[in-house]
N, C-alpha and C positions, 0 to 999 in steps of 0.2 A: 536339282540343287538350288538352294536359295541363298541370297546374300543379305547383308544388313540394309541394302537399298531396295530390296524387292517390295512392291506395294503390299500392304496389309489392310484388311477391312477393319474399320473402327466401329464402335457400337452404334453410331448414327448412320452407318451404311457407306460412309465415304472411305476413301483409301488414302494411305500415307506411305511414304517411302522411308522406312527406318525410324529409329528412335529420335534422331535429330529433328526430322520433320514433324513428328508427333509433338515434340516439346515446343516447337515454334507455334503450333496450332492451339496451345493452351489458351483458354479464355482468361483474360486478365482479372475479371471480376467474378470468377467461379467461387462458389461457396467453399470456405475453408481452404482455399488455395494459398499456399505459402508464396512469399516473394523474397527475393534476395535482400540481404541486410542493407546493402547500399541504397536500394529503392525505399526501404522502410525509413532509413535515416533521412533521405532526401524529402520524402513526403512529410515527415515530422518537422523538418526545418522550414519547409514551405508553409506549414500551418502556423508556426510561430511567426514567420515573416508576415503572413497575412494579418495576424492579430496585431503585430506592431504597426503595420501600415494603417489599419483601421484606427488604432489609438492615435497615431500621428495626425491622421486626417481630421479626427474629431477635435483634438486639442490645438494643433497649429492652425487649423482652418477656422477656428472660432465656433464650431458647432456647439461646443460645451464650454462654459466659462472655466478658466484655469483654477478657480477656487474649488470647483467640483471635480475637475479632471485636469491635473497638471500635465504639462508637456513632458515627453521623454527627457528633454534637456534639463528641466527643473528637477525631475526625479533623479537623474544622474548626478547633478550638483549636490542634491541632498545626500545621496549615497556617499559621495566623496567626503563631504563634511562629517558625516556620521562615522565613516571609517577612519578618517584622519585623527579624530580625537580619541580613538580607541574604544569608545563605548559600544560600537557595533560588535566587535569581537567578544567583548564581555557578555553582551546580551545573547549572542549566538552560543557561546560556551555554556552559559547558564541554562538556556532553553534546551539545548541538546542533552545536557547532563540530566535534566529533569525527565526528558523523554525516555532516555535509556534506562534510568532507574525505574520509572513507572512501568514501562513496557516489559523490561526483563522480569520484574517482580510478578507482573500479571502472567507472563508466559510460563515462568517456572511453576506456578500453581495450576494454570489452565491446562497445560499439556498432560500431566499425569491424571488429573481429574477427568479431562475429556476422554482420554484413552480408556480409563476404567468405566466411564459411562457408556462408551461405545461397545465394550465387550461384555458388559454385564447388565442385564435388564433390571435387576434389583437395585443396583447402584444408580442406574438411570432414573428409576422410579423415586428414589430417595432424594436425588439432587436436582433433577431437571425442573420439577414444579417450582421450588423456591428460586432457582436461577431465572426461570422464565418470569416469575413475579417481579423480581428486582430489575430484570432486563428492560422492562417497559417503564421503569421509573427514570426520568431524565437525570443524567449524572449531574447536570448543573443545579438541579433542585437540592442536591446534597451540599452545595457550597456553603450556605448559611450555617448548616449543622456542623460541618467540618471546621468552619472558622471558629465556632463556639468550642469545639472539642480541642482543636490543635492550634488555633490562632493563625497568624499569617506565616507559618513556618513551612519549611520544605516538606515536612511530613504531610501537611494538609494537601499540598499539591500532588504528592505521590498517591495519596488516598483517592483523590478525585480521578486521577489517571487510571488507577486500578479499577475503580467502579465503572468508569466509562469503557474500558477495554475488556476486562476479564469476563463479564457475563455474556458478551457477544462471542468472544474468542473461544470459550469453553464449549459452547454449543456447536460452533463450526468444526472444532476439532473432533467432537463426538461424531458428527456426520461424516468427516473424513475417515474415521475408524470404521464406521458402519459400512462404508463402501468397499472394504476389503472383501474380495470374493470368498464365500464360505468354503469352497473346495480347498483353498489354501490352508485353512484351519483344520479341515477334516484330514488333509494329507499329513499335517503335523501330528495329529492324534494317531493316525495309522502307523506313523514311524515311532510311536511311543514317547513323543515329546510332551512334557508336562505343561500345565496351563501357563505358568509364569514364563517359561522359555518360549512358549508359543507366542505370547504377547511380545516378548523382546526380540525374538528371531523372525517372526512372521508378520504379526499385526503391525508393529511399529514401522519396520522397513517398508511394508506395502503401502501404508498410509502416509509416509513421510513426505512424498511430493505434495500431496494435498495440504498437509500441515504447514509446510514452508510457504505455500501460496496463501494460506489463511493468515499467516503471520504478516505477510506483505500487505494484505488488505487491512488488517487491524492496526498496522503502524500508521496508516492514514487517519484512522479514528483517533489514535493517540495524539496526533498533532492538533486535531480539532479541539479536543478537550484541554490540551495544554494551553492553547491560546485563550480559551474561555477562562481558565483558572488565572492566567496572568493578567487578564483584563480586569478581574474583580479583586483578587487578594494578593497582589504582588507589588514589589518595588524594584523589580529587575526583570529582564527577559524581553523577548521580542513583543509579546502581547502587551506588556507594560509600556513599552516604547510607543506602540501604536496608540494606546489609550492616552498617553501623555501628549502626543501630537494632536489628538482630536480636541483636546481642551483649547489649543491655540489655533485651531483650524489650519494646521500645517499638513495639508493634503499630500505634498510630495513626500514627507516623512512617513505618513500613513501608508502610502502606496509602496514605498521602497521596503517598508517592514513586511507588507504582504508578499512582495516579490521575493524577499529573502526567505520567508517561510516556504514559499513554493519551490524555490531552488533546493532548499534543504530536504524538503519532502521528496522531490524528484530524485535527489541523490540517494536517499534511503531506498526508494523504489527500485532504482537501477541496481543497487547493491543486492537487494533480495533476488532480483532477476538473475544477476550474475551468479549468486550462490546456487540458485535453482539449476542453471545451465551446467555449472561445474559439478554439482552433486548428482544430477540425473541427466547425463548427456544422452542416454538412450531415449529420453522423452522429448528432447529438444530437436525440432525439425531443422533441416539444413538452412531453410530460409526463415522468414518471419511469418 
């Protein structure tokens, strides 16, 4: 008769007494080993603290002149001034609105096109070559042309966001769909399910976790292109505010603009991760 405390032989030839002891002997740096959420958060906070300490040492210690790298105090004072006059919130609202409009428009088109490319080789052959061709053209190269077409309107900014995100997004979604196991589709055919229902009931649900992760990555690209657009052809938004500060060598304002963009981007990233965990709990490990 054995108990939970009886020694058992492990793959490396050593013995352990029960599940509790085996858990204690896990290697902390083993490949793909999950960690508790509290450990994940602690490590992340330490990383940010180390970055802040390095910045403080460089700026307060005089390693770098404040003209080139302002102190955290100077940046904080600039943030307070920017927030108190209300322009920060207007810039944030305008930039976030542009991001959402451009990203949603790109996604609404990219998802169905990417799904069809992933399930049908003829559609892939017709769409992928021109998509690949345009994908290698820098989106910023289209800014002069779109300014001629649309002027400095919101439409011009949405078009640049679409160009910057869509052609990357659609190919990634196509790859997500191609990764659906073929036996799933064959089983649907065996059950007499038609092609359209197979796509809707089998292909899309199976590829949806990958698609959500793809959208999270593409959101980061959208922020990059938004800032570029606002630096060139805008009179409002976070990118415009950074450009305006550059003209007056107001480095605290430049840096706080960059920090706000980073905070907003991180917020969107966490939102996508929360959606992923909520939608696909069976794919989310207990730890991190």
